[in-house]
N, C-alpha and C positions, 0 to 999 in steps of 0.2 A: 785721756785724750786732751790735746791742747790745740788751739788755733794759731799758736805762735805768740811771741812777745809776752809769754807768761799768762796768756788768756786761756782759761779752761773752757772746753767745749760745754755748752749748755745742753743738758739732756733731761730737763724737768718733765716735759710732756712725754718723752719716750720711756721714762722709768717710773712714772707715777701718774695717778689721777690728780690733775691740777684743778683746784677749786678756787683759785685766786679770783676775786670779784672783778678785776679789771682785765684779766687776760683771757677769759674763756672765749669771747667772741672774736678775738684777734689772732687765734692760732692759724697759721698758714695752711692752705691746702697743698697737696702735692704739686699741683701745677704752679702755685706761687713759689714754692721752693725751687722749681726749675727756673723760674723767672729770676730769682735771686742770683743764681749762678750765671745765667745768660746775659743779664742786664745790670750786673753789679757795678760796672764802671759808671762814674759820675754822670757823664753826658751821653750815655749809650743810646738814648732815644733820639738824640739830635743828629744821627747819621743822615737822615733824610729830611731835615728841616729846610724848607724853602720859603721864599717870600709868601706871606707877610711875616715870617719868622716869629710865629707864636705857637705855643705848645698845642693848643686845641685845634690847630690846623694841620698837624702832622698826620699823614695817612698811612705811614709804614714805620713802626707798627700802627694798627688802626686806632690811634688816639682820638682823632676827630670824631670817629663813629662812636667811640666809647663815651665821649662827652654827651652826645645826643642820646645814647642809650640810658645814661645815668639820669638825665632830665626826664625822659619819658617814663622810666621806672618809678620815679618819685612823683609823677604827674605834676611836673613843673615845666617851665618853658626854656630855661637856660641853666647850665651847670658848669662849674669849674672844679678842678681838683685843687686841694690846698694842703699845706703841711700840718694836718691835724685840725680837729674841730675848732680849737682855740683861734686859729688863724681866720676861720670863717667868722667867728664872733667879732674878731678884731676888725675885719674888713667892713662888716655891716655897722658896727658901732662907730667907726671912724667916718662913715658916710653920713650918718644921721645926727650924731651927738656932737654938740659944740660945748665949749666951756660953760658950766653952770646949768646945762640942760638936765632935767630929770629923766632917768631911764628906769623902766620897770624890769624887775626880775623877781625871783621868789626867795623865800627864806630857806629853801632847799637847793638853791642854785649852786652850780659849780664855781669854784674860785676864779676860774679863767674868764667867766662872764663878768665878774666884778673887775678884773684887771683890764678887760677890753673897754669897759665903761670908764675906768680911771684914766687909761691912756688917752681916750678921746676927750677927757675933761668933763665928762658927765657926772651926775650925782646918782648913786645907786639907791633905788627905792624898792624895798622888799614887800611883796604880797605875802602876808603871813599864811602858813599852813594851819589847818585846824588841828584839833587834838588827836586826829587819826593820821596826821602827817599827810594830808591831802590838800592841794591847792584848788580852790573852787572859783567859778565865774563870779559868784556874789562877792567873794573876797577881793577879786580883781577890780570889780566895779567900785567897791567902797574905797579901795586904795587910790584909784584914779581920781575920784572926787576929792579925796584928802590932798592929793598932789596939786590939783588945780587951785585949791584954796591957798595952799602954802606957797606955791611958786608962780601963781597967776598964769599958768599954762598947763596944757596936758603933757604927759610924757611923750618924748619924741620917738621912742622905740620900746618894744616889749620883748623880753626873752622868756620863753616858757619851755621847760624841760618836759617832754612827754613822760619819760621815766627818769626819776631823779637818782643820783648816785648814792645818796645816803640810805634810802630805804628800798629803792627799786619799786616805788609805788607809781601807779599810772594816774596821771592828772587830766582834768577836763580841758584839753587843748582846744577842742572845737568851741566849747562854751566861752572860754577865756578869750579866744581870738575874735569871736562875735562881739563881745563887749568892747575889746580894743578898737575894732574897726568902726564902732559907733562914734568913737572919738578921733577917727582917722589916724590911729597909731599903727605903724607897721609892726608885724609880728614875726619874730625869729623863732622858729621851731628847733629846739635842741634835741636832735635825734642821736646823740652819742651812744645811747643804749638801745636804740630802736632801729635805726637804719642799718639793715643787714641782719637784724634779729627777727623783726616782725614786719608785715606789710605796712608801708607808709605811703599814704596818698596826700601829698602836700596841700593841694587845692581843696580837697574834701575837708581837711582839718582846718582850713582857713589860714594857712601859713603864707606869708609873703616870701619868706626865706626858709629853706630846710638845710640844716647843717648835720652832717654825719661824720663819724670817726672811722677811718679805715682800719687803724691798728687796734681799735677797741671792739669793733662790731662787724667789720667787713673782711676779716681774714686777710688783712693786708699788712705789709711791713710798715714800720714807724719811721718818720711821722707822716701820716697821710690822712686825708679826709675829703669831704665833698661839701660844696656850697652851691645850692640851687636856688633859683629865683623865679618869680612870675614875670611875665612879659612887662607888666606895669613897672616893676621895680628893677629889673635887670639892667636897664640903661643907666640907673643911678649908681648901683654898686659896681657894675662892670663897665663903667664909663672909661673912655680911652684918653690917653695923655694929650695935653695941649701945650706942654712946656716947650720952650725954645731956648737954646743956648745963646747968650748975648754976644759972644765972640765968634763962635763957629756957625751960629744959626742952625745948629743941629735940631732935628725933630725926630720923634721915635715911633712914627707910624701908629699902629693900633695897639700898642702896649697898654695894659690896664694898670693904673697906679695902685689900686687896692690889692692887685695880685703881684705887684712888684715885677711886672713883666711875666715871666714864666714861673711856675710854682714847683711842680714835682718833676724831677728828672730821674731817669734810670730806674733803679730797683723798686722804689716806693710806688711809682706809677704803674709799671708793668706788673708788679706783684698784685696790685689791686685789680688790674684788668684781668689777670689770669684767674683770680679767685671769683670774679664777678658772676660767671655762669653758675657756679656752685652756690654763691650767696643768694642769687635770685631764686634758686630752687629751695634752699633751706628755710627761707622766711615763710614758705607755705606750710611748714610743719611745726609751728610753735606749740600746737596742742600736744604733740608728742614730747616736746621739751618740758612742758609744764607737768605732764604725767610723770616723767622721770624725776623732776624736782619734787613732786608730791610724795614719791616713795621716800626720799630723804627727809622731807619735812615731817612725815608721819613718824619716822623712826626717832627723830630728834624730840618731837613732842611727847613721845612715849617715855622719855627720860624725865623723871619727876624733877620739877623746878625749872624746866626749860621753857622759854617763851619766844615766840616769833613776833618781832616788833613791827615788821612790815604788814601791809594790809593782807588780810587772809579771808578766803582762799587767794593764793598768789596768782597774779596775772603776768609775772615776769620771773625769770630764773635767778636774778640777783636778790638776795634775801639778807635782812639784818636780823640777828638773833641775840637773845639775852640768856646767857648760861650762868648768870650770877648765882642762881639758886641750885645749880647742878655742878658743872665742871669747876666753877670757881670755889665751891665748898671743898672740893678735893685739893685744889691748889693751896689752900690755907695751911695744910699739914704735909703736903707732898714734898719730898726732898728736892724735887726740881721746881717747886713752886708753880707759877703759872706756865712754865715752859713744858710741863709734863704733857699737855694736850697735843701741841704741835709735834713734840718728840714721838709720842705714841702713834700719831697719825703717820708721820714719816716712816716709822718702822713697818707700818702696814701698807705702805705704798700710796699715801695720800699727801699731796703738797698743796701749798697756797694759803694756809692759815698763818696770820701774823704770829711769829714766835712770842709767847708770853700772853697771848690773848685768851682769857677764859671768862671774861665778863660780857661785853658787848662786841660782836664782830660780824663780819659779812662773808658770804661765800656765794659762788655762782656755779650752778650745775650745767650750764649751757654746753651742748655738744657731746654730752655723755651718751653712751649706749645704755639700754635697759639693764644689761648685765653690770655695767659699772655703777649705775645708780643703786642697784640692789646691793652690790658689794659695799659701797660707801655707807649705805644705811646700816648694814650689819656691823661695819667698823665702828661707827659712833655708838651703837648699842653695846658692843662688846667692850669698848673702852670704859663705858659707864658701869657695866656690870663688874668688870675687873677691879674697879676702884670703889665698889660698894654703893653705887647709886641705885635707887629703886627704879624699876621699869614698870610702867602701867600695863 
């Protein structure tokens, strides 16, 4: 099957169990698929845009109500949809960081957080993770004091990932935010792997801003995301334009500079809206997701030489694993070398592992049924057995 212009139809999730670490939470719901077809045209949501001509005021489809629902769901006061979590980072960093200002993030932070700081002219200062790859409140306090001595000022902003992308570990957001607020540092909560996966209460966590990824964790088309703020901070990052043309005298009403006016149009926005009822329900069942993940973890750990590098027991379905002592020993003499694992997984209907990876790699079981998790566990064990690896 082809989409035209030589583009093959993508059927990964239809034909295989997909354990790609960044795709699991972004698979579209059936309702979002319908929205893709119905609202695929670029400006399709603008049919009923009226003054003040801003996205979050449109009532048909119910975009205005969706913005209110998003904020309430995250226990924040205002929300905007953005083209991916990175645009949320960018908007907040640009609001608070000026050239030479120190900005806090962590040694496990996503590269887009660094880029947001760089674009604003800030200096990236990392809170180091401990030997268990966890970022603590004590480490944050120590780093802030170091920054104050080095730069003669406190950091102007702190980025903290609740769950990091490298290990899928859960960090002490509440404790870190409490420390930051003692220095009057605004806190941006990076929920790229949590908003849409687990319940998130922004104010309870101490966040001034909550950023989520639609296409990573909210079953939405890419690029999409959410930026929510407390009432105290909303007027700063969601400030309205004050610019005037010097020839025409033109002004632009209540457009928001950090949002560049309107943000998501068409399929990205309506797809997120269509999935939202499903996403609100699924976050209530993270325990079931962890149980399914545990079935796979148990099977992998039964293969002699396999280690889980993420915190254990797991609190999230994204997991970093070390198979240097198991599958990689097979790769040393296998005719396909490191590609044997992804090849054998594909033959058994499992996709998403980086081809050639047999040492350290990541996978994500989110969204699996119990039957799929059990089958995946059996597949890993059978591949190990077929290649002469010992099973405990």
